[in-house]
N, C-alpha and C positions, 0 to 999 in steps of 0.2 A: 822212674828216673831215666827212661829211655829217650827223653828229649834233651838230655845233657851231653855236651861234647867235652871230653877230657883231653887236654894237651899233655902228653907224656914226653918229658925232655931228659934224655940220658944218653951218654955216649956209648954205652954197652948195649948192643943190639939184642942180646939174650935177655937182658933185664927189661928192655922195652917190650919184647914179645911176651914175657911172662906176665907183666902188668896188663898188657893189652888183652891177653887171653881171659884173664879173670874179670876185667872190666866189661868186655863184650858179652861174657856170660850173664852179666847182670843187666844187660840192655843199654850200656853206654856206647856212644860213638867215640872213637879214639883217633886223635891225630898224633903223629910222632915227629920228634926233632932229635938229631944226633949231636947237636952242639948249640951253644948260646946264640950264635948269629942266626942259625936256621930257626931257632925257637922264636926269636923276635919277628922274623919275616912271616912265619906261619901265623903267629898271633895277630900281626897287623892285617893279614888277609882274612882272618876268621874271628876278629874281635867280638863281633855281635853274637856269635853262637858258642864260643868257648865259655863253659861254666866254671871250670876249675883247672888249675895247672899243677902237675906233679913235676917238680923241678930239682934235678940233681945239682949238687954244689960244684963238684970238681969236674970240669969239662974243658975241652980244647976250644980255642978261638975266643970264647967269651964264657966266663964262669957264671955259676948260678947267681951269685951276689949282684953281678953287673946286670944280668937279665932282670932280676927282681927290681933293682933301682929304676931301670928304664920303664918297666911296666907300671910301677907304682907312681910314676909322674902323672898319669892320667887315668888310672884304673884301679878299682878295688876288687877285681876278680880274686876269688880265694886261691891262695898259693900254698902248697905243701912242699916243704924242702925235703928231699931224699938225701941223706948224708951218712957217711961212714964215721963222721966225727961225733963224739959224745961230750965234748967240752961245753961246760955251762956258759962260758963266755961267748962261744960261737952262737949258742942258742939265743942268748940275750941280744947279741948283735943283730941276729936275724929278725927277732921280734920288733926291734927298733926300726928296722927297714920296712916292716909290714908283713912278715911271714904269719900265716894263720896257724900253721902247725908244723911240727917236725916228725919225721919218721926215720929212725936210724936203721941202716943196713947192718946185717941182713934182717929182713922182716918177713912176716907171713903175708902172702898176697891176700888172703882172706881178711886179715886185720886191716890191711891197706884199704881194701874196698869198703869195709865197715867204717873206717875213718872218713873216707870220701863221702859216703852217704850221710854220715852224721854232720859233717860240715855243711853240705848242701841243704840239709834239713834246717840247720840253724839260720843259714842265709835266707832261705825261703820264708821262714817264720818272721825274720826281721823285715824282709821286703813287704810283707803284708801290712806293716805299720807305715810304709812309705807310699804316699799317694801323689800322683802327678796331676797338676792343674795347668794345662797349657804350657808346660815347661817349668812351672814352679813346683818343685818337689818338697813335700812337707813330711818330715819324719816325726810322727807323734811320740814315738818312744824316746828318741834322742832330743826331741824338741828343737830340731834344726831345719833350716830352709835352704834349698839350693836353687839356683837359677841356671838351667842348662848344665847341671852337674857341678857348678861352682857354689860353695857355701857362702851365704851372706850373713852379716852380723846384725842381728835384731835384738833389741832389748826384750825383756820378758813381756812387758805390756804390748810391745809392737807385735811380738809373736802371737800372743793371745788374741789380739785384735784381728790380725790376718787370718788366724785359724778360725775365728768365729765367722768372718766374712766368707771364707771358702766352704765352711761347713753349711752355710746357708746360701750357697751360690744361686744366682738368678732370682733372689728375693730382695726386694727393696726394704732396707732396714732403717728404721728411724733412729735418730741420735739417742733418744731416750731408751730405746730398746737395746742399743749397743752399750750404753752406759750401764744399764741394769744387768746385762749379761757378761760384760767384760770387766767393768769397774766395780760391779756389784751394787747392791741397793744402798750401801752405806756411804756412797760417794755423793758429795754435795757441791762439787766444784762446777765450773763453767763447762757446758757441753762443747764449747769451742776447743777444749783439749783434744776431742776426737779429731777435729779438722787438722790440728797440729800433728797428731800421730799419723793420720792418713797421708799427709804431705811427706813425712819422713819415710814411710813405708813405700810410697810410690817412687820416691827418689832411689831407694835401695833396690827396688825391683827393676829399675831401668825401663826398658821398652815395655816390659810386662806390667808396669804400673798402670797402664791404660785399662787393665782388667777391673780395676776399682773405679767404678763410675759414680759420679756425684748425681744424686737424684734431687732436683730442685724442690725445695719445700718439704723434703722428706728426710734424706740422709744419704746412705750409700748402698751400692749393690756391687757384688763381685760377679762378673760374667766374662767368660772366655769367648772371644770372637775370632 
């Protein structure tokens, strides 16, 4: 875990030090922020290396909810809210905004570290199902496709066709082979339906639609150039 940086956001310096001491003992790198505004500034400067955020709710200048909202506009970094509140309604509100987990104060630092490790383990397991093909991210578990981080809307057949092409990247695939593997052997329609689906996929992929190349007299090939 020593390659993960944790951003600890809390206006109590003693709380930050306590959390930092236990995290560093486990090999984590720790960044600290004393209020919401400082948290957003530090996050913006270190976005690529921060792996998880421990975020207090009640803080000066900008509270935890406001920080959460702003970060969630363009990031899915795991966020754990540190709160003295135990109201169910507050927790439901937080989950709607994108909180990954709650830890109520006072808490055991050892339990906190264990929670952090568990969350990162789940995130890494999920990331293993996400593959990037030249800016096209395909999540096999969630069956979703993102272009440069933004999800695009594909029908089930369009998703299966794109997935088949990328799984066989750099290989020229005949229309018959695509039909047999994507539409299955019980399809007896016109193979031109593939051309129609390819056209729609290319449009949805935008500039990255060029990765799907037409092979004259054969079919199609996915190749990132």
